[in-house]
N, C-alpha and C positions, 0 to 999 in steps of 0.2 A: 817422611811421612806425609808432609803437606803435598808433595808432588804426587804421591800415590793416590791420595784422596781426591785430588783434582782430576785424575784420570777416570775415576769411578763414575762420577756424574756424567761425564762426557760420553762414555760408552753407553750409559743408560739412555741418554737422549737419542743416540743413533738407533738403538733397539726400538725405542718408542716410535721414531720416524718410520722405520722399516715396517713395523706392525701397522701403522696408520695407512701406509701405502698399500700394504697387502689387503687390509680390510676394505679399502676403497675399491681396489681392483676386484675383490670378491663380490662386493655389492654391485659393481658395474656388470660383472659376469652374470650374477643372478638376475639383474634387471634385463640384460640382453637375452637370457634364456626365457624370461617371462614374456618379453615383447616378441621374441622369435616364436614361442609356442602359439601366441595369438595370431601371428602372421601365418604360420603353417596351417593352423586349423581354419583360418579365415580365407585362405587362398589355395584351395585344392587344385585349381587350374594350373598352378605352378608344378612342374615335373618333380622337383625335389620334395615339395610339400605333399604331393600325392603319394610318392613312394613312402614317405615317413608315416603318413596317416594309414596307408594300406598295411604296412608292416606292424603297426600298433593296433590294427583292427578298429580304427576310429572312423573309417568310411567304407561303405559297401559298394560292390560293383553295381552298375545300372540294373534296375529291376523292371519287371513287367508290370504295367498298370492295368487295372480294369477300367472300362469306360465310366462305370458308376462311381469309381473312387479315384478318378484322375486328378492331377493338380489343377487348381483353379487357373483359368486362362481366358483368353479372348481369341476368337477366330478372325483371321485377317485374310482377305482376298488380295489379289495382285495390286489393285489400286491402293488399298490401305497399307500394304507393305511398302510400296514405293513412297507413299505419303509419309510414313513413319521414318524410314531410313534414307530416303532419296536425297535429302538436303543435309545430312549429317557430314561433318568433316571426318577425315581419316582417324583423327584422335578420338572423336566421339564414337565412331564405329568400333574401334579397338576396345574402348571402355565398355560399350554395349556387348561386344562379343565375350569379353572376360566375364561379365555378369551372367550372360546366358549359359556359358559353359560351367560356371561355378555352381549355379543352382541345379543344372543337369547332373553334375557329378555328385551333388548332395541328395540326389533323388527327390529334389524339390521339397525337402524336409524343412519345416519351420521357416519358410520364406514368405514375404509379403508381396513379392513380385508376381504379377500375372503372366503366365506362360503364353508367348505368342504362338498360336497354332496356325499353320498354313492351310488355306482352302483354295480350290480352283482346279482348273484343268491344265495339264502340262504334257509335253511331248518329248520323249527321250531322244537325246542327241548322241549319246555314247555311254557305254557301260564298261567299268573297270573292275578288275578283281583286286580285293584287298589282301594284304599280307602282313607279316610281323613288323615290317618297317613303317606301317601306317598307324594312324591314331586308333582306328578300329582295325583289329588284326585279322578278322575273318569275315567273309561275306563279299558283297560287291557295293560299289557306289555308282549311281546313275546320274549323269548330268542331263538335266531337262530344262526346257524353256517354256515359259508361260504361253499358252495359246491366245491369251487376251492381250499380252504386252510382251514382246520378245526382249525387252530391256531388263526383264527379271529372269534370272537363272536359278535353278535349284540344284544343289549337290545333295542328292537323297541317299542316305546311308541305309543299306539293307543288311544288318548284322545276321549272320547265320553260321551254323556249323559247317565244317568243311565238306561233309557229305552232301549238303544241300546246295553248294555253290554252283554245281553243274546245272541244276534245274533253274537257278536264278539267272544264269547266263543265257540259257536257252529261251527263257520267257521274257526277260527284260531286254528285248531287242530294239534296235534303232527304229524310231518311228512309232513305238507303242505309246498309246495315250494313257496317262495316269490322271485319275480324278480323285482329288483329296476332298472328301465330304465331311462336314462337321458332325454328321450323325453316325459316321462309321470310322473315321480316322482321327487320331490325335498325333499329328506330325509337328513336332516342336522345333523351333529355330534354336540352334546352338552356336551359330557363328554367322557374321555378316561381313562382307568385304565389297569393295568397289573395284571392278576391273579397270584396266587402263583406258578402255574405250567408254567408260562411264556407266556401264551396266552394273546392276547389283547382283551379287552371287551369294545366296544363302545356303548354309549347311543345315540340313534338317534330319531328324531322326523320328521314326514312328514309335511312340511310347507304348503302344499296345502289343507290338511284336507279334502280330497275328498271322493268319494263313491267308494266302492270296491265290487267285486263279485268273486266267485271261479269258476274255470273251471268245478267243479263237480256240479255246479248249486244248491248249498244248500241254496242260498239266497244272500242278499246284506247287507252291513252296511255302515253308513256314519259317518265320524269323525267330531268333533267340537273342535275349539280351547278352551283350558281350560279357564274358567272365572277367576280362581284364582289359585295360586300355594302355596304349603306349603314349602317354601324355607328352613325352619329349618330342614326338613327331609333329605335334601341333595341328591346328586347323587353320584353313580348310585343307581337305585331303588332297585335292587336285591343284597342282601348281599351274602357272600360266601356260606352260608348254603342253600340259595334258588337256587343258581347256581348248587350246588351239587345235590339237589333234582331234578332239571330239567334234569340233566345228567342221573341220575338213571332212571327217567321216560322215557327218550329217549332210553336208552339202553334196557329197558323192552319192549318198543314199537317195536324196531328193532328185538328183539329176538322172540317175539310172532308172528310177521309177517313174520319171516324167511328171513329178509332182510340183515342180517349181517351188513356190513358197507355201503351198497348201498340200495337205495330205489327209487321207481318211485311214485310220488304222485301228487294229484291235485295241481293246482297253483292258486295263488291269483293275480288278476289284476284289474286295474282301470276300472270302468264302462264306464265313458264318455271319448270321444276323446277330447284331449286338443288342444289349439291353438299352433301355432309355438312359440318356446321359445324366450327369449330375446337374444341379441347378444352374451351373454356368454354361451348360451345353443345351442344344435344342433337341427335343424329342424327334425320333425318326419318323418320317412321314408314313402314313398308312398306305399299304400297297393295295390298290383296288382289286376286287375279286375278278378273275378272268371271265370274259364273256364266252358265249358259246357261238359256234358257227351257224349262221342262218342259211338254210337251203333255199335255192331260187326256184321259182315255179316253172319256168319254161315257156312263159307267154311272151313272144317277141313284140316289143313296143319300140317307141322312138328312142333315139340316142339320149345319153345323159345331158342334162342342162348345166352348163358351167355356172359356178357361183363366184361372184366377185369377192376377192380376198382383200383384207385390209391393206392399206398402202403403207406398211411399215418398212423400215430398212432391214432387209433380210441379208444376213451374212452369206457369203458364198461358201458352200461346203467344199471340203478338200477332195481332190480327185483320187482315184484308187491307183495303187501301184500295178505295174505290169505283172502278168500271171507268172512269169519266170524271171524274177529279179536276179541280176548278176551278183556274184559273190563280191563282197566289199574288199577293197585292197587292204593289205595288212599295213597298219600304221608303222611309221618309221620309229626306231628305237630311241628317239630323243626324249619321249615322255617317260616318266618313271613308272607309269601304269599303262598297260596296253588295253585298248578298247576291244570289246567282244561284240560281234555283229552276227546276226543270223538272218536268213531270208524270211520275209514277213509272210506267215501263213494266213489264209483267209479266216475271217471271223466265223465262229461256230454258228450253225443254223439253229434257230429256236424250234420248239416243238410245233407240229402242224397246228394250224389255227383250229381245226375241227377236232383234232386228236384222234381221228379215225382214218377210214379209207380215203384215198385221194380221188374221189368221184363226186362230181357235181355237174349241174347243167351248164353247158357252154352255149354261147350265142355268136351269131355272125357279127362282124364289126358294125357298131352303131345300132344294134338291135337288142341291147340289154334293157332291163326295166328302168324306167325313168327315175332319176335321183339327183342328188347334189354332186357336184364335181369340185374337188379340193386339190390343192398342191400339198407337198409334204409339210411346208411351214404352217399352213392352216390346219392340217390334219392333227398336229400335235395338241391342238386345243380340245380334241375329243378325249384326251386322257382321262381315265377313270369313269367314263360314262357307259361302259359295257358295250354290248352289241347294238349298233344303231337300229332303231325301229324301222326306218325307211332306208332304202339303198343309198349308200355314200360311196363315191368313187375317188380314186387317186390318179392324177395325171402329172406329167412333167418329164424332165430329163433325168435319167438315172445312170449311175455307174455301179458295177457289180463288184462287191467286196469279197464275196466267196459263194460257193455253191456246194450242194451235197444233199443226197436223199430226196431229190425232187423239190428242193427249196433253194432260195437265193437270198443273200443279204445285200440289200441295196442302199445307196446313199442318193438323196436328192441333190441335184446340182446346185440348187439355190435354197437349200434347207439348212437350218442350224446344224452344227457338227454333232450335237447330241441326239439327233433324230435318226433312228435306225429303222429300216423297212425290212420286214421279214415276209417274203413272198412265197406262197405255196403254188405249185404248178400241178395240174391234173395228171393222173396216171397216163404214161405214154408220152407226155410232153418233155422236151429237153430244155431245162433252164438255161438262160444266157450264161456264157462263160465268164469266169473271173477276169476282171480288167476291161470287159466290154462296156460300152456306153450305148444307150438307146433312149428313144423318146416314146411316150404314150400320150396321145391326145384324147379328146372326148369320144372318139369312135372306138378306141381300144383301151379304156382305163382299167386299173385294178379295182376289185371290190374290197372295201375296207371292212374287216370283220370286227376289230376292236383296236383300241389304242391304250397302252399302259405305260406308266412311268415307273421304272424300276428303281431299286434302292441304290443303284450305281449312278443315278442321275440321268441315264439315257431314257429317251422316250421311244418305245417300241411300237411301230405301226404294223399290225398284222393284216396282210392283204392276200388275195388269191387271184389267179388268172381266170377270167370268166369268158374270154372271147377266143374264137378260133383264129389261127394264124392267117 
């Protein structure tokens, strides 16, 4: 009996120990689940976390924002972007990218972070179609470089339904200018990396998912928020091989068009006018009312008198591509995405300055009414002033970006790249051909009808031919 009673307490101790271990393990499991749930909900940028949150309905796909109800942010141009991210270490850039993607996936809900929005002018180097194996599964991604500082590259995501991808590829051609304006676009940074050569490469997404058209009038396209994301593919979308292919593609485009390091290209802009931005954004500038064409009397007097222009540092405008650019070579299959390229069509001609018949008085060279003589750089200062009261003329060296309907789109050789000259020619006259360059001096200048600054950031100088050949 004594032996049996001694076994009883020993067995009880064993059971108590086992239950203690079980309870501790259960508590650890509960703590792990609790901590894990916090990690999953707090890190949607992790592929596993995103899948769990999507399956539980705890996170929505990216949504379309209105400009008046956009996330609070700050607009950064090329200089400020390089200032912010240029000196950061790889670890700091990784941490910044994780945070940027996290708040994007949460649709910027309940975040104190100010969204970095990109502004400035960029030139497309290559375009790639997106697919199911990419982070964004439908649409295209365009690699573009800053026109102010080529050490900054943008990987611009254009999410779209499959039916619109063809239009995207046709319009987002190599060499196209993209102007991201704070009053029209909300293009948010979602990833930052430094390339092996030291350049910064930012992945950006337009949060408005709007409709766009090109100034060369090749069509329009509309963006749609992605219905789902392949988080496991990661960002950036383009690997180093794809970036290299885009650069080769871009270099070939510049060479065959004879552009060297400079180019003048069609530009992409938003189709619709937007409302005034929220308090964090800047209201859209007022567009001046169009002036009317002033008819010339027909009294032959002395030639125009040149006006001294300010001695400012004027950037050289980009030359125009040849009228028949060759087809780009097909990229080698080493890159996971293949760039799409199309021949660059000429920019669309604006409406006639007078809006009516192409008939006005013509003069012999040097016999037009006396007036001021400006170059394209000085002419931009007339923006918003309507039709000049006294004759104002335009001289300089010009290249032809496109022609049609008795008009030509010109670029001044020594004018800022955002100055566009729309020249009307009288009935029966043949405008210069696309790709041609020519010079007009004080004996045969163009007459300036009006100068307007458009919502796309371009300054349009409307002129007409008033001298006989």
